[in-house]
C-alpha positions in Angstrom: -2.4 -19.4 9.8 1.4 -21.3 10.2 2.3 -20.9 14.3 6.0 -22.8 14.1 7.5 -19.7 15.1 5.1 -17.2 15.7 6.1 -17.4 19.7 9.3 -17.6 19.4 9.4 -13.9 17.6 6.8 -12.5 20.4 9.4 -13.2 23.2 12.2 -11.9 20.8 9.7 -8.9 19.9 9.3 -8.2 23.6 12.5 -8.5 24.4 14.2 -7.1 22.3 12.0 -3.4 22.3 14.2 -0.8 24.5 10.7 1.1 24.7 6.0 1.6 25.2 5.7 -1.6 22.1 2.2 -3.3 22.1 2.2 -6.7 19.8 -1.2 -6.9 18.5 -1.1 -11.1 17.1 -3.6 -11.6 14.2 -4.4 -15.5 13.8 -6.4 -16.0 10.0 -8.6 -18.7 11.2 -7.1 -21.1 13.4 -5.4 -21.8 16.8 -2.1 -22.6 17.8 -0.9 -26.2 18.0 0.4 -24.3 22.0 -1.7 -22.0 24.0 0.3 -18.4 23.5 2.0 -16.4 26.3 0.2 -14.7 28.8 2.0 -11.1 27.8 -0.2 -7.0 29.4 1.7 -6.1 25.7 0.0 -8.7 23.5 -2.9 -8.4 22.6 -4.6 -11.6 20.2 -6.8 -11.2 17.4 -8.8 -13.7 16.4 -11.2 -14.0 13.3 -13.9 -17.5 11.8 -11.9 -20.1 9.8 -8.9 -20.1 7.0 -12.7 -21.6 5.2 -15.0 -18.1 5.7 -12.2 -14.8 6.1 -11.1 -12.1 4.1 -7.8 -13.2 3.9 -4.7 -10.9 4.8 -4.6 -7.4 3.6 -8.3 -6.8 6.0 -6.4 -8.8 9.3 -3.3 -6.4 8.9 -6.9 -3.2 8.7 -8.2 -4.1 10.8 -5.1 -5.5 13.5 -3.9 -2.0 13.3 -7.2 -0.4 13.3 -7.4 -1.3 17.0 -3.3 0.0 17.5 -3.4 2.9 20.1 0.9 3.6 19.7 2.3 6.4 17.7 3.9 4.3 15.3 3.0 1.5 13.4 4.9 -2.1 12.6 4.1 -5.2 10.5 5.9 -8.4 10.8 5.3 -11.5 9.7 5.5 -14.5 12.2 9.0 -15.8 11.7 11.4 -13.3 12.5 13.6 -12.0 14.9 15.1 -8.3 15.3 17.9 -6.3 16.5 18.6 -5.1 20.0 16.2 -1.5 20.1 14.4 -2.4 16.9 11.5 -0.2 18.2 13.9 3.7 19.5 16.0 3.9 16.8 13.7 2.6 14.0 11.7 6.0 15.3 14.6 7.5 15.9 14.7 8.3 12.3 11.7 9.3 10.2 10.0 11.5 8.5 5.6 11.6 9.6 5.8 11.3 5.7 8.2 7.9 5.2 7.7 4.0 5.2 10.5 2.5 7.0 12.6 -1.0 5.9 15.1 -2.0 8.8 18.2 -3.7 7.3 17.3 -7.3 5.9 19.3 -10.7 7.1 18.4 -14.6 6.8 17.4 -16.0 10.1 18.2 -19.6 10.7 14.9 -20.5 12.7 15.8 -23.3 14.4 19.1 -22.0 15.8 16.6 -18.9 16.1 20.0 -16.8 14.2 21.3 -14.7 11.0 23.0 -17.6 7.9 26.2 -16.3 7.8 26.7 -17.4 3.7 28.7 -14.8 2.6 25.8 -13.0 0.7 25.4 -9.5 1.8 22.3 -8.1 3.9 19.6 -6.9 1.6 18.8 -3.4 2.0 17.6 -2.6 -0.8 14.7 -3.5 -3.7 13.8 -2.9 -7.7 10.7 -2.6 -9.0 11.2 -4.8 -11.8 9.5 -5.0 -15.3 5.6 -6.4 -14.9 5.7 -9.2 -16.4 9.1 -10.9 -16.7 8.9 -13.7 -14.0 8.3 -17.1 -15.4 4.6 -17.4 -15.3 3.9 -14.7 -13.2 0.7 -15.4 -11.7 0.1 -11.2 -10.1 1.3 -9.2 -12.7 3.3 -7.4 -11.1 5.8 -5.4 -9.9 7.6 -7.9 -8.3 10.6 -6.2 -6.1 14.4 -7.3 -6.4 17.2 -7.5 -4.6 19.4 -4.6 -5.7 22.6 -5.9 -4.6 24.3 -3.1 -7.6 22.5 -0.1 -5.2 24.4 -1.6 -1.5 28.0 -1.5 -2.7 27.5 1.5 -3.9 25.9 3.1 -0.9 26.9 0.7 1.5 28.3 4.2 3.2 24.7 5.7 3.5 22.6 4.4 6.8 19.4 6.0 5.7 18.5 6.3 2.0 16.0 5.7 -0.5 15.0 1.7 -2.0 12.3 1.4 -4.5 10.7 -1.4 -3.2 10.8 -4.2 -0.3 9.4 -7.9 0.9 6.5 -6.9 3.3 8.5 -8.7 5.6 8.3 -5.8 8.2 8.0 -2.1 7.5 7.4 0.3 9.9 5.7 3.8 9.9 3.3 7.1 12.0 0.4 6.4 12.6 0.0 9.9 10.7 1.0 8.2 7.4 -1.0 5.3 7.9 -3.8 7.1 7.9 -3.7 10.0 6.4 -1.6 8.1 3.2 -2.1 4.6 3.1 -5.5 4.4 4.6 -6.1 0.6 4.6 -4.5 -1.5 2.3 -7.0 -2.5 -0.9 -8.4 -6.0 -0.9 -10.9 -4.2 -4.3 -7.9 -4.3 -6.8 -4.8 -6.0 -5.8 -7.7 -8.8 -3.9 -6.6 -10.3 -0.6 -2.7 -10.6 -0.7 -0.6 -9.6 -3.0 1.4 -7.1 -4.2 0.9 -5.7 -0.3 4.7 -3.6 -1.0 3.8 -2.3 -3.5 1.1 -0.6 -2.4 2.7 0.7 0.3 5.3 2.1 -1.3 3.2 3.7 -4.1 0.6 5.0 -2.1 3.7 7.1 -0.3 5.5 8.2 -3.3 2.5 8.9 -4.8 2.1 11.2 -1.3 5.4 12.8 -2.2 7.1 10.7 1.4 9.7 8.4 0.9 10.2 5.0 0.7 13.5 4.6 3.6 16.4 1.8 4.1 17.2 1.8 7.7 21.2 0.4 8.1 21.5 1.1 11.7 18.8 -1.8 12.3 17.6 -4.5 12.0 15.8 -7.6 11.3 15.7 -11.5 10.1 13.4 -13.7 8.0 13.2 -16.9 7.1 12.5 -17.6 3.6 10.4 -20.5 3.3 11.4 -20.9 -0.7 10.6 -24.9 -1.5 8.8 -25.0 2.0 5.4 -22.9 0.4 3.7 -21.4 2.5 3.0 -24.0 5.2 -0.4 -23.8 4.8 -3.4 -24.7 1.7 -2.5 -21.2 -0.4 -4.7 -21.5 -3.6 -4.3 -19.3 -7.1 -7.4 -18.3 -7.1 -6.5 -15.4 -4.8 -4.0 -13.9 -7.4 -7.8 -13.6 -10.1 -9.1 -10.3 -8.7 -5.2 -8.7 -9.3 -5.1 -10.4 -12.7 -9.1 -9.1 -14.0 -8.3 -5.6 -12.7 -4.6 -5.1 -14.5 -6.5 -6.8 -18.1 -9.3 -3.9 -17.3 -6.5 -0.7 -16.3 -8.0 -0.3 -13.7 -5.8 2.0 -11.5 -4.5 1.8 -8.0 -2.8 3.7 -5.4 
């Protein structure tokens, strides 16, 4: 829905991949202001309008359903990646793992990593539900785990409790067998994507892993907001299911 850096992200993925790659661009109810460049490795999936669409979870499900690769990576439309990210991620993975590259902070205008003295983000932990003030999602939020970053800085492939959700990598076998689909009926169309994937993987005997041999840089919008209309009513399905004691995963 926000195409400001979409073409930059596509170009970066194509330029940095060292293996065979297909990119499925999911346009959530809009067309970009400028046409995306033609490339046989890029497929554009467009559904409906912003007033009549099932939301992020179902968009991801539909994109994955038409993909053909042995591995699946979901990434936001405002990210820069490491050279050879695809072969580095696929070299250190088991069928029942979900892997997250090391995360840096992106300056999207300069298209470079922000160097401000903060360490890269390798680990997140699941915060206590309701710990955040005015917690609309009623969820186990992923919070940055700096202590683990320093304690385990020499371990290049390591377990993490949670992730942000802006980029993750897994085998098709794991998606088809364990994750299967993102559940809009329980979580609503948008919230708690990372928690659903991480906990489904854990509870099925798999691992959620950070790979520090490669990285991506993500633009954190912060106070800029999402860049498009977003109603907090999207959280209500998840809230209601939590209140009613529904079990997820």
